[in-house]
C-alpha positions, 0 to 999 in steps of 0.5 A: 837849333839842333836836336838829336833824339831816340825814336819812340816808335812801338815804346807806347805799346812795349811789353810791361816787364818792368816798372817805373822806376825799376833798377836790379843788379842781379839778372833774373833766371827765366824758364826755358822756352816752352815750360810752364810753371805754376804762379807758386813755382814761380815765387819760390825759384825767384827767392820770395822768402828773401823778400819783405821786412826780415830781409836785407832789402829792408833798412829800418831808418830808411823806412822811418825817414820815407814815411815821415817825409809824407807829412813834411810841407815841401819847400817851392812854388805850390802850383809847381811840384816838380820844383818843390823840395822835402827838406832840400840841403842846398849846394853851391853851383857857381863853378858851373855857371857860363853866360850865353845860351844854346847850351848842349844838354845831354841825356842818357836814358835807361829806356822808354820800355813801359808806359809811365816812362813813355809819359815822363820822356813826353813831359820832358821833351815839352820841357825842354822845348820852352827852354829852346825857345828861350835860347837857354839850350840849343841841342838836346842830345839823347842816348836811349840804353833800351835797358841795357847796361852795357849800352848805357855805359857806352852811351855815357862814356860817349858823351864825356869823350865828345866834351861839348856836353854842358850838362849831362842827365843821367837816368841809370838802368841799374845801380851798382854797374852804372856807378863807374860810368856816372863817376867817370862823368863827374870827373870830366868836370861837366855838372852831372844830374842823376834822377829817378834811379839811384847810383852808389855815389854822391858826386852828381851834383844833384840827384832828383827823385820823388820820397821813394819805395817805402812810402809807396808801398806803405801808402797802400798797405795803410790803405787796406790795414784801415779799411779791412776787418782784422783776419781779412786776406790780402793778395800781393801782386808784384812785378818781379824780385831783386829790384831795389825800389820794388824790394822796398815798397813790399818791404814796407807793405810786408811790414805794415801788415805783419802788425796789422792783423790782415792775413797775406795769402800769397805774394806773386811775381807776375812780370807786369803781364796782364794775363798772368795777373788775372790767371793768378788772381782767379787761382786765389778766388778758387781757393777762397776769399781774397779781400784786398789786393795789394800792388807794387806797381799799377801795371795790370790792375784792370786786369786783377779787378776783372778776375773779380768780375768774372768770378762773381766775387765782390770787389776787393779794397784794392791799391792800384796806381794813378795809371788811366786805365786803373782810375777809370775802372776804380770810378766805373766800379765805385770800389774802395781803392787808393792810386799810389803814385811815383811822381811822373812829373819829375822828368820835368825837373832835371831838365829844369835844374840844369838851367839853374845850375848853368845860372849858378843857382843852388839846388838841393844835393838830393832833391826829394820831390812830393809823392801824394797817391790819388785818394778818392775825393780827388778821383773824379777831378784827376779823371776830368783833367785827364779826360782826353788822355790814353788809358796808359798816361799817368795822371800826375804827369804835371805837363798841363801848362806846357805849350805841347799840352794835350796833343803831345800826349794824346798822340804818343 
């Protein structure tokens, strides 16, 4: 069996500049080298007034749909959430059915530029190895765009021109810019599978993703609202502006906070940098109490918690993520917290979807996966299950039944 895979050297320690599902089609400006700006100046420069529930990023119908989907029981095997689907509308794939194995599966990846993507990429490779052993996949051909739109467009074009991909999987680096490349792949006649990040077309056979950004943001905002008294203060920590999934997360939270009686004392962009997160939180604590922390992604959660410890302040009600460093800190501090989840196990689904398509089986046209946060009564169980995993691992990775478990993830 032949394999061509991008190297992961240094990926696990890559700078945490982009969250798990970042997509942006508007470049953000950065200050000239050597120039320092305050957190307030950064937020103002990046246009924070154009975000939230009153911005173009907020769509009421999408907000309502995603929040409702949280309460809908998914269809599919109970012990395999990566094969479950919420309100699926199935499409016929018989035109792509073909006999025989040793298929060539091509994957255009946006990047492995943060630990969420590294965790998912490992899980995907382990699922591929299962289908290789079964003779389903003969070659897994991978290109990594390193978050470069132009490179990913070229990568997809190369797959199309080669003509021997039996299916093409795409995790787009951005939405609008990658849309023509995905449409060109669809026009090649090969089945196309898009996952994680979307594009502005429905030409693909299936689009696979968790519920979405509104649900993620609402999970944390509702938790803070339920656990804080009216008039309490909340600090919102965001990674960067102009990113659709992140803007949706904040828009959902902004709407809920505005109707809750809580006071949002600030929303600050951090770039996902732990030192900057700690500095921002410290600045706010010097001005007055901060009762709650809401984050649009979990990278750097521990740094925010440490700012309270250094200041000798009581722990806030906290929204983190299912990254192991935060879950361990949560347990150690016994603070009131929730671990939001953008289901990492979705990296298995495109591989299994390709197999189903080659078999001519129906698949959902939009494959919406469950997206459930980790709550306090589940914390100990997830920590025990992932006791040997590194700090940058994500608890809901869904690879426990794969042959490489746990070494593939512990030895990243």
